[in-house]
N, C-alpha and C positions, 0 to 999 in steps of 0.2 A: 550578726544581726545589726542592721543600721539603727541609728537613733530614732528615725522615723517609725520603724517597726515597733520600737518599744513604747513610743509615746502616742502613736496613732490612735484616734478615737473612732469607733464605729458609730457614725451618726444616726444610722437607721437600723438598730438591732432587730426590729420587727421584720425587716426584709430578709435578713439572714435566717431568722426562724422560719419564715414562710418558704424560703428556698429549700430548707431541709424538710419541712413538714409536707410540702406538696410534691416531693420526689416520690414517685411510685414506679412500678414496673409497667410501663405502657406496652400494650400488645397490639396496637393498631396505629399506623402513622400515615400522614398525608404524603403525597409524592413531591411536595414542595422542597426544592433543593436547599441545602444549608451552605452558606458561603464558606469557602476554605479559610478565610481570615477569621471567621467566628470560631471554627474548630481549632485553629492554631492558637487563638487567644485562650480558649478554655483549657487546652492542654498546657499552655505556658503557665497559667495561674495554678493549675493542678500540681505542677511539679514542685510547688512549695510544700507538698506533703512531707511529713517527717519520715525518716528511715534510719535504722540503726547504723551509727557511725557515718551517716550521710552516704550510704552505699547507693541510693537511688536505683534500685534493682529493676525497675519497670522498663519495658520496651513496648512501643505502641505502633500498630499498623492500621492505617486508616484506609478503608476500602470504599470507593465510590465508582459509579459508572460501570465500565466493563470489568474491572477487577472484582467489584462487588457481585455483579451478575454472574460472572464465571464461577465464583466460589459457591454461590447459591445453587447453581446448576449441578455442580459436582456433589455437594453434600446432600442435596435433596435426593439425588439419584441413589446415593449410598443408603440413605435413611429408608427410602421406598424398597430397596432391595432387601434390607434386613426385615422389613415388615412382611415381605413376600416369603422370605426364607430366614426365620430366626436363627438358624445355625450360623449364618454369616456374622452374627454379633461378636463372635470370638475374635474376629479380625480387627475389631475396633475397641480400644481400651483407653482409659484415662491414665495419666502418669502419676496422679496423686489422688487420694481419696477425698473427694469433696464432701461426701456423705458418710455416715458411720456404717460399719459392717453390720451392726445390730442396732435396731431402733428401740428406744425405751421412752417412757413418759418423762417429761411432758413434751418432748420433741416430736414423737410420733403423732401425738394428738394435734399439735399445731400443724404438722405437715398434712394430716388428713383434712383438717379444717380448711387449709389453704386449697388443696386439690379439689375437694368436693364443692367448696365455695365457688371456685372458678368454673368448674364444669357445670354446676347447677345454674349459674348465671347464663351459661351458653347452651343450656338445655341438652347437655350431654349426660345421659344416664349411665349408671354403673353397668359395665359389660358391653357398652357400645364401642367396641374396639376401633371400628373404622373412623368414627367421629373423634375419638381420642387421638388416633394417629394423625388425623388431619390437623387437629389443633396443635399437637406437638410439632408437626411439620412446619407450622408457621414460624417457629424459632429459626429454622434454616432458610427462611426468606427475610430474616431480620424484621419480621412483622411488617414488611413493606417499607421500612425506614430507608431513606436514601443513603444513609451513612452507616457503615458497619465498622466496628473497631475490634481488633484482636490484640490481646495483651499477652506478652511472654516474659519469662525471666530465665536467667541462666541456671541450668540444672545443678551447678556446683554449689549454689547458695543454700543456706539452711532454711528451716521452716519459718524462722522469724521474718524472712523476706516476704512471705505470704501476708503477714500482718502489714508490712510496709506497703505492699501493693494494694491491699484493701483500702488503706487510707488514701492512696492515690486515686483509686477508682471512685471513692466517695467524693473526692474533690471534683472530679470530672462530672459526676452526676449532679452535684449541687451547683457547680459552675454552669452547667447546661441550663438549669432552671433560671439563672440570672439573665439568660438570653432568650427566654421563652421556649426553650427546647425541653424535650423529655427523653428519657433513656430507658433501656431495659438491660440490666446485666444478665449474662446468659452462660451458665455452666453447661448448658445442653450441647454446646459445640465441642466440649472437651474430648469425648470419645473419638472424634473425627480428626484428631491432631495430625495423623499421618497424611491426610488430604490437605489440611489447612496450612501446615507449616511450609511445605514446598510451594504452595500456591502464593503465599505472601513473601516468599524469599527469606524465611527465617533460617538462621544458622543451625548446624547440627547440635550446638551447645544449648539451644533454647528449648524451653518447655512451655506448652500452651497453658496459660493461666485461666482465661475465659474469653468470651466474646461480649460485645455490647451493641445494641441497636441505639441509634440516635437520630432524632428528627423532630418534626412537629407532630404531636399527638393528635389523632383524629377525634374531635370532640363529639362526633355523632355516633361513634362505634360503642356499642353496649359494653364491650370487654373493658373499655377504659374507665368504667364506673367501678371496677373491682379494685378496692383498696384494702389491703390486709390490716387486721387489727394489731394492736400492740398491748402487751400485758402492762398493768400498772407499775409505776416506779417502785412502789414498796414491795413488789413481788420479787424483784431481783437486786434490791439495794439494801445494804445494812449499814447503819450509822454507828460509828464507834466514837464515843466521847472519852 
């Protein structure tokens, strides 16, 4: 670490707080392109994320233009095929469990609050499967964002590398806010790894971690008013004197 990094002063801490607090999962983006230099800068800053013994396990694939559109077409077709024939779902599986095998409180309660809060805002009632499918389908269009990112890591690494990658992802999302951009991290892509990895040219040693949409959030879309709540600090923090 350089002396500057030790002695540097953050002159505007409120802006750092704002970048963190205004990060949310945007689900509607404008078609406005994002300059490559901006994306490169965000990733360059994000690479300062900590990692165990400085392994830096993350790998990033940035999709724009034809590469983005081609992946959207392939995965949307697979998602629609599964909806038409649910038996096809067995052909697509995640390499790691993002969610638990069994849901318990308080996690299931928060999950339900999130799901029904979003669907309620979009006037999607319980049991309206076609509407639910259409909304879930939006994931595989990157919510119309012009930039899609895919993150992978080497399968040989341990679970601690997932923690490292999480910190890297957060840096990207907060860094995007500094440039007026929004993001949406997406585990929804994970079951379609067998389509995604060959498309992006990933090696056979790589595992899909997640995807992410990036762009300028559409301020006129109702879905972008959906911001999830957070429990109070005292609910998850214990002070030991």
